[in-house]
Structure formats: C-alpha cells, structure tokens
C-alpha positions as CSV (number, residue, x, y, z in Angstrom):
1,M,-23.2,12.9,28.4
2,N,-20.8,11.8,25.7
3,N,-22.7,10.4,22.6
4,K,-19.5,10.7,20.3
5,K,-19.0,7.8,17.9
6,I,-15.3,6.8,17.9
7,Y,-13.8,3.7,15.4
8,Y,-10.7,2.7,17.7
9,E,-7.7,0.7,16.1
10,Y,-6.0,-1.2,18.6
11,D,-2.4,-2.0,18.4
12,Y,-1.5,-5.1,20.5
13,S,2.3,-4.7,20.4
14,T,2.1,-1.4,21.8
15,E,-0.9,-1.8,24.0
16,S,-2.5,1.5,22.5
17,A,-5.2,2.6,20.4
18,V,-5.7,5.2,17.8
19,G,-9.5,6.4,17.2
20,I,-11.6,8.7,15.0
21,E,-14.8,10.2,15.5
22,Y,-17.0,9.1,13.1
23,E,-20.6,10.2,11.7
24,K,-22.0,6.9,10.6
25,Y,-21.0,3.7,9.0
26,L,-21.1,3.5,5.2
27,H,-20.4,0.1,4.6
28,Q,-19.4,-3.2,6.3
29,S,-18.4,-6.5,4.5
30,Q,-16.4,-9.6,5.0
31,S,-14.6,-10.7,1.7
32,K,-12.7,-13.8,0.9
33,Y,-9.9,-12.3,2.6
34,Q,-10.8,-9.4,4.9
35,K,-13.3,-7.7,7.0
36,I,-13.7,-4.2,5.1
37,D,-15.4,-1.1,6.7
38,I,-16.2,2.3,5.7
39,I,-17.3,5.1,7.8
40,K,-17.9,8.5,7.4
41,T,-16.1,11.2,9.1
42,K,-16.3,15.1,9.0
43,Y,-12.6,15.9,9.1
44,Y,-11.2,13.0,7.0
45,G,-14.2,12.2,4.8
46,N,-15.0,8.5,4.0
47,A,-12.3,6.3,5.6
48,M,-11.5,2.8,4.8
49,Y,-10.7,-0.1,7.4
50,L,-9.4,-3.5,6.3
51,D,-9.6,-6.1,9.3
52,G,-10.0,-3.1,11.8
53,C,-6.8,-1.3,10.7
54,F,-6.6,1.9,8.8
55,M,-5.9,2.3,5.2
56,L,-7.0,5.6,4.1
57,S,-9.2,8.4,3.9
58,E,-10.8,10.8,1.4
59,K,-8.6,14.0,2.8
60,N,-6.3,15.4,5.3
61,Q,-4.6,11.9,5.7
62,D,-2.6,11.3,2.5
63,Y,1.0,11.3,3.8
64,Y,1.4,7.5,2.8
65,H,0.5,8.0,-0.8
66,Q,2.7,11.0,-1.2
67,E,5.7,9.6,0.5
68,C,5.7,6.5,-2.0
69,V,5.6,8.5,-5.1
70,K,8.4,10.6,-3.8
71,L,10.4,7.5,-4.2
72,I,9.7,6.8,-7.7
73,P,12.6,7.8,-10.0
74,K,11.2,10.6,-12.5
75,K,11.9,8.7,-15.6
76,T,9.9,5.6,-14.9
77,K,8.1,4.1,-17.7
78,E,6.4,0.8,-16.3
79,I,5.2,0.4,-12.7
80,L,3.6,-2.7,-10.9
81,I,1.7,-2.2,-7.9
82,I,1.1,-5.3,-5.6
83,G,-1.9,-4.5,-3.5
84,G,-3.2,-0.8,-3.8
85,G,-6.4,-1.9,-5.0
86,D,-7.9,1.3,-3.6
87,C,-6.1,2.9,-6.4
88,G,-4.9,6.0,-4.1
89,I,-1.2,5.6,-5.0
90,A,-2.2,5.0,-8.9
91,K,-4.2,8.2,-8.9
92,L,-0.9,10.3,-8.1
93,I,1.5,8.4,-10.2
94,Q,-0.8,9.5,-13.1
95,N,0.7,13.1,-12.5
96,Q,3.9,12.0,-13.8
97,S,4.1,12.5,-17.2
98,S,7.0,9.7,-17.6
99,V,4.9,6.9,-16.5
100,D,3.3,4.9,-19.8
101,Q,1.8,1.9,-17.8
102,V,0.6,1.1,-14.2
103,D,-0.3,-2.6,-13.5
104,I,-2.4,-2.8,-10.2
105,V,-2.3,-6.6,-8.9
106,E,-4.9,-7.0,-6.2
107,I,-5.7,-10.1,-4.5
108,D,-9.1,-9.0,-3.1
109,K,-11.8,-7.9,-5.8
110,K,-13.8,-6.6,-3.1
111,V,-11.4,-3.7,-2.2
112,V,-11.7,-2.7,-5.8
113,E,-15.6,-2.6,-5.9
114,V,-15.8,-0.8,-2.7
115,S,-13.1,2.0,-3.2
116,K,-14.9,2.6,-6.6
117,R,-18.1,3.2,-4.7
118,Y,-16.9,5.4,-1.8
119,F,-13.4,6.9,-3.2
120,P,-14.6,7.4,-6.7
121,N,-11.7,10.2,-7.5
122,H,-8.9,7.5,-7.1
123,F,-10.7,6.3,-10.5
124,K,-11.0,9.2,-12.4
125,Y,-8.0,10.0,-14.6
126,K,-7.1,12.9,-16.8
127,N,-5.3,10.8,-19.5
128,K,-7.9,7.9,-20.0
129,K,-5.6,6.1,-22.4
130,N,-3.0,6.0,-19.5
131,K,-5.3,4.4,-16.7
132,P,-4.0,2.0,-14.6
133,N,-4.5,-1.7,-15.6
134,I,-6.0,-3.8,-12.6
135,I,-5.4,-7.6,-12.4
136,I,-7.1,-9.2,-9.5
137,E,-4.9,-12.2,-8.8
138,D,-2.2,-13.3,-5.8
139,G,0.8,-10.8,-6.3
140,Y,3.2,-13.8,-5.9
141,A,1.3,-16.0,-8.4
142,Y,1.1,-13.0,-10.9
143,L,4.9,-12.6,-10.6
144,K,5.8,-16.3,-11.0
145,T,3.9,-16.7,-14.4
146,S,4.2,-12.7,-16.0
147,Q,7.2,-12.3,-18.1
148,K,6.9,-8.6,-17.8
149,K,9.9,-6.4,-16.8
150,Y,9.1,-3.2,-14.6
151,N,11.1,-0.2,-13.8
152,C,9.8,0.2,-10.4
153,I,7.5,-2.3,-8.0
154,I,5.5,-1.0,-5.2
155,V,4.4,-3.3,-2.4
156,D,1.3,-1.5,-1.2
157,S,0.3,-4.0,1.3
158,T,-1.7,-4.6,4.5
159,D,0.4,-5.7,7.5
160,P,2.2,-8.9,6.8
161,I,-0.2,-11.4,8.4
162,N,-2.3,-14.0,7.0
163,Q,-2.4,-13.5,3.0
164,A,0.0,-10.7,3.0
165,K,2.5,-12.7,5.0
166,I,4.1,-13.9,1.7
167,L,4.9,-10.4,0.6
168,I,8.0,-10.2,3.0
169,S,9.2,-13.5,2.5
170,K,12.5,-14.2,0.4
171,K,10.8,-16.0,-2.4
172,F,8.6,-13.2,-2.9
173,L,11.3,-10.5,-3.1
174,R,13.2,-12.8,-5.6
175,Q,10.6,-12.6,-7.9
176,C,10.4,-9.1,-7.4
177,Y,13.9,-8.7,-8.0
178,M,13.8,-10.9,-11.4
179,S,10.7,-8.7,-12.5
180,L,12.6,-5.6,-12.4
181,T,14.6,-4.1,-15.0
182,K,18.4,-3.2,-14.4
183,M,18.6,-0.3,-11.8
184,G,14.9,-1.0,-11.3
185,V,13.5,-0.1,-8.0
186,I,11.6,-2.0,-5.3
187,I,9.5,0.3,-2.9
188,Q,7.8,-1.6,0.0
189,Q,5.5,-0.5,3.1
190,S,7.6,-1.6,6.1
191,G,5.6,-0.5,8.9
192,S,6.4,1.5,11.9
193,P,10.3,2.2,12.9
194,L,9.3,2.3,16.5
195,K,7.5,-1.1,16.8
196,D,8.3,-2.9,13.7
197,S,12.1,-2.5,13.4
198,K,13.1,-6.1,14.7
199,T,10.3,-8.0,13.1
200,I,9.8,-6.4,9.7
201,I,12.3,-3.7,8.7
202,E,15.7,-5.2,9.8
203,P,14.6,-8.7,8.4
204,L,13.7,-6.9,4.8
205,K,16.8,-5.3,4.8
206,R,18.8,-8.5,5.5
207,K,16.8,-10.3,2.6
208,Y,17.1,-7.4,0.0
209,K,20.8,-7.7,0.6
210,D,21.1,-11.5,0.2
211,L,19.0,-11.2,-2.8
212,G,21.7,-8.8,-4.6
213,F,19.5,-5.6,-4.2
214,I,21.7,-2.2,-3.8
215,N,21.0,1.1,-2.2
216,V,18.8,-0.2,0.5
217,K,17.1,2.6,2.1
218,I,14.5,3.5,4.9
219,R,12.3,6.3,4.7
220,N,10.1,7.1,7.7
221,F,7.5,9.8,7.7
222,S,4.7,10.8,9.8
223,M,1.3,9.1,9.8
224,P,-1.1,10.1,12.7
225,L,-3.8,7.6,12.1
226,Y,-1.5,4.5,12.0
227,P,-0.3,3.0,15.1
228,T,2.7,5.0,16.7
229,G,2.1,7.8,14.3
230,T,5.1,7.1,12.3
231,W,5.3,4.8,9.2
232,S,8.2,3.6,6.9
233,F,9.0,2.7,3.3
234,I,11.9,0.4,2.4
235,S,13.5,1.0,-1.1
236,A,16.1,-0.5,-3.4
237,K,17.6,-1.0,-6.5
238,R,18.4,-4.3,-8.7
239,A,21.7,-4.1,-9.6
C-alpha cells in the first residue's frame, strides 16, 4: 500500500500536475492576500507554496534566483525588488560587491514573517550594514510616490492574477521606467515560454517597446518544479 504524502500543484492551462513528496506540514495560513503553505520534504528541505503554487525551497531548486541574479549588470549600485519577500534573490545579490542598497517592496507582511521562520538563511547577511531594506507596501503605490531612482528593478511576483495582475499592466511598467536611471535594467518573471507566450510574454514585450524600453530580451531556464518545467525572465533597459 502506498502511503506517500504528495503535494500536487495543478496547472489548469496544461491540465497537468507537479507533485512533491513531503514528510509533514510545517505551516498553513491565510493572509489578507493569499494562502501560505510550508511543507517539510526530504530532498528539497522546507518548501513554500502560495495559493497552491510552488515558490521556493531550501535546497536543490534555486534555478530561479540564480538566473535572475545573472541578469543584473555587474556595476549595479541601487536595486529595487517588487515582491520577493522571502528574500531569496536579495540574499544572492549580497554576493555582488558593487551593490550598495537593496529595497524590497512586498505587499504581504505574512510572507516575510513566515519566510524568516522557515527560510532563516535568507535573512543572514555577511555585511549587516548592507542588508536589504524591507518595505511592506503595494509595489505600484510605492513607485507612484517614491522619488528614488534605481539602476535595476526586479519584479519577483507570483503569477499575474488577483493582486499581482497590475504588475503586467502598462501603468505599472511606466512607473518602473520612470523609476530607473538612464540605461537602468528591469528584470521581470514572465511565466512559462511553453504555456504563457500569448498571455504574458508577448504582451509584455509589446508594452516594454511601447514605453521606450530597449534591448528587450527573454531568458528561458529549467525550473523542474514549475508547470511545464521551463520558466522565463524578460529584461530590458531604459533608454
């Protein structure tokens, strides 16, 4: 008899599911914005799901963060991360000596609190003077009121539905453009090239170009625990 516990993430667009064998639930809660699950697994360590979608794990699944950081220009000084309250990307950025400041604007305070408990290594920094500044606020609202300019803006969001839908809108992207320095770079997660090309990737490319971004590129990479096993980032520069 098979008594294995499997956490399945079902993708309706492809009618397929990806499952992880787990030992037990560590945390379940419903924040103002989303359902948060943390499970303990043998191979991946602790793993986080938001509204049933895999976000990150402690080990053996860090392709997403690594690929994102590779797109950051080497001499970048000031970085803004929209989303990213788990601090996975921020922790890797700390390895880049050129970076002076990382601001994280996360809409969901609960994500930060849960991440600190179950992914504590993301919040341990060699240079404590240079640790990220975490701001609990809606990303679009922050960009509209902030006068700060960044060399790089990273949109590390969940899928563009519900409260995250605005993050692929033209008005949000316009604010990103205005908040970048000249030749500053935007990096945005853009879904799976196998299932999201028509609904996310191609519309984003058109909006970027309409707003004046240049060097618009798509970077595909393997992400075994995401639907279709392949994911992407779109990046571009402010002219």
